[in-house]
TORKOLRO-501077 format. One record per residue (C-alpha): residue in three letters; residue number from 1; x, y, z; chain. Coordinates in steps of 0.05 Angstrom, whole numbers, plus 5000, padded with zeros to 4 digits. Layout:
! TORKOLRO-501077
+------+-----+------+------+------+-------+
: rest :  nr :    x :    y :    z : kette :
+------+-----+------+------+------+-------+
:  ALA : NUM :    X :    Y :    Z :     A :
...
+------+-----+------+------+------+-------+
END
This chain:
! TORKOLRO-501077
+------+-----+------+------+------+-------+
: rest :  nr :    x :    y :    z : kette :
+------+-----+------+------+------+-------+
:  UNK :   1 : 0780 : 3416 : 4597 :     A :
:  UNK :   2 : 0750 : 3486 : 4605 :     A :
:  UNK :   3 : 0715 : 3502 : 4670 :     A :
:  UNK :   4 : 0642 : 3516 : 4661 :     A :
:  UNK :   5 : 0621 : 3583 : 4689 :     A :
:  UNK :   6 : 0570 : 3582 : 4746 :     A :
:  UNK :   7 : 0514 : 3629 : 4760 :     A :
:  UNK :   8 : 0519 : 3614 : 4835 :     A :
:  UNK :   9 : 0571 : 3659 : 4867 :     A :
:  UNK :  10 : 0615 : 3631 : 4922 :     A :
:  UNK :  11 : 0589 : 3648 : 4991 :     A :
:  UNK :  12 : 0630 : 3670 : 5051 :     A :
:  UNK :  13 : 0619 : 3630 : 5115 :     A :
:  UNK :  14 : 0577 : 3689 : 5141 :     A :
:  UNK :  15 : 0529 : 3683 : 5082 :     A :
:  UNK :  16 : 0525 : 3608 : 5070 :     A :
:  UNK :  17 : 0460 : 3581 : 5102 :     A :
:  UNK :  18 : 0489 : 3510 : 5100 :     A :
:  UNK :  19 : 0547 : 3528 : 5146 :     A :
:  UNK :  20 : 0536 : 3529 : 5221 :     A :
:  UNK :  21 : 0591 : 3575 : 5243 :     A :
:  UNK :  22 : 0580 : 3560 : 5316 :     A :
:  UNK :  23 : 0602 : 3489 : 5302 :     A :
:  UNK :  24 : 0660 : 3510 : 5258 :     A :
:  UNK :  25 : 0725 : 3477 : 5278 :     A :
:  UNK :  26 : 0768 : 3523 : 5235 :     A :
:  UNK :  27 : 0820 : 3554 : 5283 :     A :
:  UNK :  28 : 0831 : 3613 : 5236 :     A :
:  UNK :  29 : 0758 : 3632 : 5236 :     A :
:  UNK :  30 : 0753 : 3624 : 5311 :     A :
:  UNK :  31 : 0815 : 3667 : 5323 :     A :
:  UNK :  32 : 0788 : 3723 : 5278 :     A :
:  UNK :  33 : 0718 : 3727 : 5308 :     A :
:  UNK :  34 : 0747 : 3722 : 5378 :     A :
:  UNK :  35 : 0794 : 3780 : 5363 :     A :
:  UNK :  36 : 0737 : 3821 : 5335 :     A :
:  UNK :  37 : 0693 : 3808 : 5395 :     A :
:  UNK :  38 : 0749 : 3822 : 5444 :     A :
:  UNK :  39 : 0765 : 3890 : 5414 :     A :
:  UNK :  40 : 0693 : 3916 : 5417 :     A :
:  UNK :  41 : 0707 : 3950 : 5484 :     A :
:  UNK :  42 : 0771 : 3980 : 5510 :     A :
:  UNK :  43 : 0770 : 3940 : 5574 :     A :
:  UNK :  44 : 0823 : 3887 : 5592 :     A :
:  UNK :  45 : 0774 : 3844 : 5632 :     A :
:  UNK :  46 : 0725 : 3844 : 5575 :     A :
:  UNK :  47 : 0780 : 3817 : 5529 :     A :
:  UNK :  48 : 0799 : 3763 : 5580 :     A :
:  UNK :  49 : 0726 : 3741 : 5587 :     A :
:  UNK :  50 : 0716 : 3736 : 5512 :     A :
:  UNK :  51 : 0777 : 3693 : 5503 :     A :
:  UNK :  52 : 0757 : 3650 : 5563 :     A :
:  UNK :  53 : 0689 : 3640 : 5530 :     A :
:  UNK :  54 : 0722 : 3617 : 5466 :     A :
:  UNK :  55 : 0779 : 3576 : 5493 :     A :
:  UNK :  56 : 0764 : 3563 : 5567 :     A :
:  UNK :  57 : 0718 : 3502 : 5555 :     A :
:  UNK :  58 : 0668 : 3526 : 5606 :     A :
:  UNK :  59 : 0715 : 3530 : 5665 :     A :
:  UNK :  60 : 0694 : 3578 : 5721 :     A :
:  UNK :  61 : 0728 : 3646 : 5721 :     A :
:  UNK :  62 : 0748 : 3679 : 5788 :     A :
:  UNK :  63 : 0751 : 3754 : 5797 :     A :
:  UNK :  64 : 0801 : 3779 : 5849 :     A :
:  UNK :  65 : 0788 : 3848 : 5878 :     A :
:  UNK :  66 : 0831 : 3883 : 5826 :     A :
:  UNK :  67 : 0789 : 3854 : 5770 :     A :
:  UNK :  68 : 0724 : 3869 : 5806 :     A :
:  UNK :  69 : 0744 : 3942 : 5801 :     A :
:  UNK :  70 : 0743 : 3935 : 5725 :     A :
:  UNK :  71 : 0669 : 3918 : 5732 :     A :
:  UNK :  72 : 0648 : 3971 : 5782 :     A :
:  UNK :  73 : 0694 : 4019 : 5818 :     A :
:  UNK :  74 : 0687 : 4024 : 5894 :     A :
:  UNK :  75 : 0635 : 4077 : 5912 :     A :
:  UNK :  76 : 0600 : 4077 : 5845 :     A :
:  UNK :  77 : 0525 : 4089 : 5846 :     A :
:  UNK :  78 : 0511 : 4022 : 5812 :     A :
:  UNK :  79 : 0536 : 3989 : 5876 :     A :
:  UNK :  80 : 0487 : 4023 : 5922 :     A :
:  UNK :  81 : 0467 : 3973 : 5976 :     A :
:  UNK :  82 : 0415 : 4018 : 6010 :     A :
:  UNK :  83 : 0368 : 4009 : 5952 :     A :
:  UNK :  84 : 0299 : 3976 : 5951 :     A :
:  UNK :  85 : 0327 : 3919 : 5909 :     A :
:  UNK :  86 : 0366 : 3897 : 5971 :     A :
:  UNK :  87 : 0301 : 3884 : 6007 :     A :
:  UNK :  88 : 0328 : 3850 : 6069 :     A :
:  UNK :  89 : 0377 : 3907 : 6083 :     A :
:  UNK :  90 : 0329 : 3964 : 6070 :     A :
:  UNK :  91 : 0273 : 3931 : 6111 :     A :
:  UNK :  92 : 0321 : 3920 : 6169 :     A :
:  UNK :  93 : 0342 : 3993 : 6167 :     A :
:  UNK :  94 : 0270 : 4016 : 6172 :     A :
:  UNK :  95 : 0253 : 3967 : 6227 :     A :
:  UNK :  96 : 0313 : 3984 : 6271 :     A :
:  UNK :  97 : 0302 : 4060 : 6265 :     A :
:  UNK :  98 : 0229 : 4049 : 6283 :     A :
:  UNK :  99 : 0249 : 4006 : 6342 :     A :
:  UNK : 100 : 0295 : 4061 : 6369 :     A :
:  UNK : 101 : 0240 : 4112 : 6360 :     A :
:  UNK : 102 : 0188 : 4069 : 6396 :     A :
:  UNK : 103 : 0234 : 4049 : 6453 :     A :
:  UNK : 104 : 0271 : 4114 : 6465 :     A :
:  UNK : 105 : 0229 : 4168 : 6433 :     A :
:  UNK : 106 : 0286 : 4191 : 6387 :     A :
:  UNK : 107 : 0270 : 4223 : 6320 :     A :
:  UNK : 108 : 0313 : 4252 : 6265 :     A :
:  UNK : 109 : 0325 : 4326 : 6272 :     A :
:  UNK : 110 : 0294 : 4332 : 6341 :     A :
:  UNK : 111 : 0326 : 4344 : 6409 :     A :
:  UNK : 112 : 0344 : 4277 : 6439 :     A :
:  UNK : 113 : 0308 : 4253 : 6501 :     A :
:  UNK : 114 : 0368 : 4208 : 6516 :     A :
:  UNK : 115 : 0439 : 4231 : 6529 :     A :
:  UNK : 116 : 0477 : 4168 : 6509 :     A :
:  UNK : 117 : 0489 : 4133 : 6444 :     A :
:  UNK : 118 : 0439 : 4077 : 6434 :     A :
:  UNK : 119 : 0455 : 4022 : 6384 :     A :
:  UNK : 120 : 0418 : 3964 : 6352 :     A :
:  UNK : 121 : 0448 : 3913 : 6305 :     A :
:  UNK : 122 : 0421 : 3858 : 6259 :     A :
:  UNK : 123 : 0456 : 3804 : 6218 :     A :
:  UNK : 124 : 0443 : 3812 : 6144 :     A :
:  UNK : 125 : 0443 : 3761 : 6087 :     A :
:  UNK : 126 : 0419 : 3793 : 6022 :     A :
:  UNK : 127 : 0427 : 3790 : 5946 :     A :
:  UNK : 128 : 0405 : 3830 : 5886 :     A :
:  UNK : 129 : 0419 : 3839 : 5812 :     A :
:  UNK : 130 : 0468 : 3896 : 5797 :     A :
:  UNK : 131 : 0487 : 3929 : 5731 :     A :
:  UNK : 132 : 0560 : 3935 : 5715 :     A :
:  UNK : 133 : 0593 : 4003 : 5707 :     A :
:  UNK : 134 : 0640 : 3980 : 5651 :     A :
:  UNK : 135 : 0623 : 3931 : 5595 :     A :
:  UNK : 136 : 0648 : 3867 : 5626 :     A :
:  UNK : 137 : 0593 : 3825 : 5660 :     A :
:  UNK : 138 : 0519 : 3827 : 5647 :     A :
:  UNK : 139 : 0469 : 3844 : 5701 :     A :
:  UNK : 140 : 0502 : 3802 : 5755 :     A :
:  UNK : 141 : 0483 : 3777 : 5824 :     A :
:  UNK : 142 : 0513 : 3813 : 5883 :     A :
:  UNK : 143 : 0511 : 3777 : 5950 :     A :
:  UNK : 144 : 0525 : 3811 : 6017 :     A :
:  UNK : 145 : 0534 : 3782 : 6086 :     A :
:  UNK : 146 : 0547 : 3823 : 6148 :     A :
:  UNK : 147 : 0518 : 3868 : 6201 :     A :
:  UNK : 148 : 0472 : 3929 : 6198 :     A :
:  UNK : 149 : 0486 : 3977 : 6255 :     A :
:  UNK : 150 : 0437 : 4032 : 6273 :     A :
:  UNK : 151 : 0456 : 4081 : 6327 :     A :
:  UNK : 152 : 0424 : 4143 : 6356 :     A :
:  UNK : 153 : 0476 : 4198 : 6365 :     A :
:  UNK : 154 : 0449 : 4253 : 6411 :     A :
:  UNK : 155 : 0499 : 4306 : 6391 :     A :
:  UNK : 156 : 0479 : 4300 : 6317 :     A :
:  UNK : 157 : 0405 : 4291 : 6331 :     A :
:  UNK : 158 : 0406 : 4236 : 6278 :     A :
:  UNK : 159 : 0415 : 4162 : 6266 :     A :
:  UNK : 160 : 0483 : 4135 : 6248 :     A :
:  UNK : 161 : 0471 : 4076 : 6201 :     A :
:  UNK : 162 : 0522 : 4031 : 6168 :     A :
:  UNK : 163 : 0526 : 3963 : 6136 :     A :
:  UNK : 164 : 0592 : 3926 : 6140 :     A :
:  UNK : 165 : 0610 : 3855 : 6120 :     A :
:  UNK : 166 : 0632 : 3817 : 6058 :     A :
:  UNK : 167 : 0609 : 3818 : 5986 :     A :
:  UNK : 168 : 0615 : 3769 : 5929 :     A :
:  UNK : 169 : 0590 : 3767 : 5857 :     A :
:  UNK : 170 : 0564 : 3715 : 5809 :     A :
:  UNK : 171 : 0547 : 3718 : 5735 :     A :
:  UNK : 172 : 0533 : 3668 : 5680 :     A :
:  UNK : 173 : 0576 : 3693 : 5622 :     A :
:  UNK : 174 : 0543 : 3677 : 5557 :     A :
:  UNK : 175 : 0512 : 3714 : 5499 :     A :
:  UNK : 176 : 0438 : 3709 : 5513 :     A :
:  UNK : 177 : 0394 : 3754 : 5471 :     A :
:  UNK : 178 : 0341 : 3789 : 5512 :     A :
:  UNK : 179 : 0267 : 3788 : 5495 :     A :
:  UNK : 180 : 0240 : 3857 : 5478 :     A :
:  UNK : 181 : 0192 : 3885 : 5530 :     A :
:  UNK : 182 : 0138 : 3929 : 5500 :     A :
:  UNK : 183 : 0134 : 3969 : 5564 :     A :
:  UNK : 184 : 0208 : 3986 : 5564 :     A :
:  UNK : 185 : 0231 : 4056 : 5544 :     A :
:  UNK : 186 : 0257 : 4067 : 5474 :     A :
:  UNK : 187 : 0329 : 4047 : 5463 :     A :
:  UNK : 188 : 0330 : 3989 : 5512 :     A :
:  UNK : 189 : 0316 : 3914 : 5514 :     A :
:  UNK : 190 : 0294 : 3881 : 5578 :     A :
:  UNK : 191 : 0278 : 3812 : 5604 :     A :
:  UNK : 192 : 0257 : 3785 : 5672 :     A :
:  UNK : 193 : 0315 : 3791 : 5720 :     A :
:  UNK : 194 : 0358 : 3833 : 5674 :     A :
:  UNK : 195 : 0383 : 3903 : 5681 :     A :
:  UNK : 196 : 0368 : 3919 : 5608 :     A :
:  UNK : 197 : 0413 : 3932 : 5549 :     A :
:  UNK : 198 : 0423 : 3988 : 5500 :     A :
:  UNK : 199 : 0406 : 3973 : 5427 :     A :
:  UNK : 200 : 0481 : 3972 : 5411 :     A :
:  UNK : 201 : 0496 : 3923 : 5467 :     A :
:  UNK : 202 : 0438 : 3878 : 5446 :     A :
:  UNK : 203 : 0461 : 3879 : 5373 :     A :
:  UNK : 204 : 0531 : 3858 : 5394 :     A :
:  UNK : 205 : 0503 : 3803 : 5439 :     A :
:  UNK : 206 : 0462 : 3775 : 5382 :     A :
:  UNK : 207 : 0521 : 3775 : 5335 :     A :
:  UNK : 208 : 0565 : 3739 : 5385 :     A :
:  UNK : 209 : 0509 : 3690 : 5400 :     A :
:  UNK : 210 : 0505 : 3672 : 5326 :     A :
:  UNK : 211 : 0577 : 3675 : 5303 :     A :
:  UNK : 212 : 0624 : 3667 : 5362 :     A :
:  UNK : 213 : 0642 : 3595 : 5380 :     A :
:  UNK : 214 : 0649 : 3584 : 5454 :     A :
:  UNK : 215 : 0623 : 3554 : 5519 :     A :
:  UNK : 216 : 0584 : 3593 : 5572 :     A :
:  UNK : 217 : 0617 : 3594 : 5641 :     A :
:  UNK : 218 : 0606 : 3619 : 5712 :     A :
:  UNK : 219 : 0641 : 3682 : 5737 :     A :
:  UNK : 220 : 0650 : 3687 : 5812 :     A :
:  UNK : 221 : 0689 : 3736 : 5855 :     A :
:  UNK : 222 : 0730 : 3728 : 5917 :     A :
:  UNK : 223 : 0693 : 3752 : 5980 :     A :
:  UNK : 224 : 0716 : 3823 : 5995 :     A :
:  UNK : 225 : 0703 : 3869 : 6055 :     A :
:  UNK : 226 : 0648 : 3919 : 6040 :     A :
:  UNK : 227 : 0616 : 3977 : 6076 :     A :
:  UNK : 228 : 0566 : 4032 : 6062 :     A :
:  UNK : 229 : 0525 : 4086 : 6097 :     A :
:  UNK : 230 : 0458 : 4108 : 6067 :     A :
:  UNK : 231 : 0484 : 4176 : 6043 :     A :
:  UNK : 232 : 0544 : 4145 : 6007 :     A :
:  UNK : 233 : 0535 : 4142 : 5931 :     A :
:  UNK : 234 : 0555 : 4068 : 5932 :     A :
:  UNK : 235 : 0590 : 4015 : 5973 :     A :
:  UNK : 236 : 0665 : 4015 : 5982 :     A :
:  UNK : 237 : 0705 : 3951 : 5980 :     A :
+------+-----+------+------+------+-------+
END
């Protein structure tokens, strides 16, 4: 019996409105789209995270120090702790320098009225959103715990300021499209609490949100020693 021609062309899974690809159980499809998503960036951690999203069933993912360096290298400007976004740390810095000035009359660049090093310390617990250096995490939460030390050094006629302690990170790894913000500069997408995305990154996120099967998961890091002085570009760990 001859086959009757049809005027309705066959649709690929990407074009068929009746197919919900996110619920697709076809292992071949999943493998292909996972491979495509993983190769978007030349970063080994990015590839691991994509495959964990697809096959990890929502299990948490731990970053040891070596993998943290694939997110932000030690000393990079994105990891600057002496920044207004770390409000507890920056406020403590201002208060301790003011306390030394009020109690001992010392001021930056001026001859010291005291001949000995004078030191104040304060315990710090702080957190802020940080943007990654390499395309791995989103805008993730950086938590620091340690001690701020502010000293007056007579020979240098200046304050010696340093934070030292431990640092850990947290991120929810998913493909969450951001809501455009009309006040944002051209070429970016922003949302409350986010660090923003380029148009290319937002386009890739929306594609993965629509077509990549997977389960969101938490990314945490091991606590690592961290330190920074205000004039350093970023924290070292």
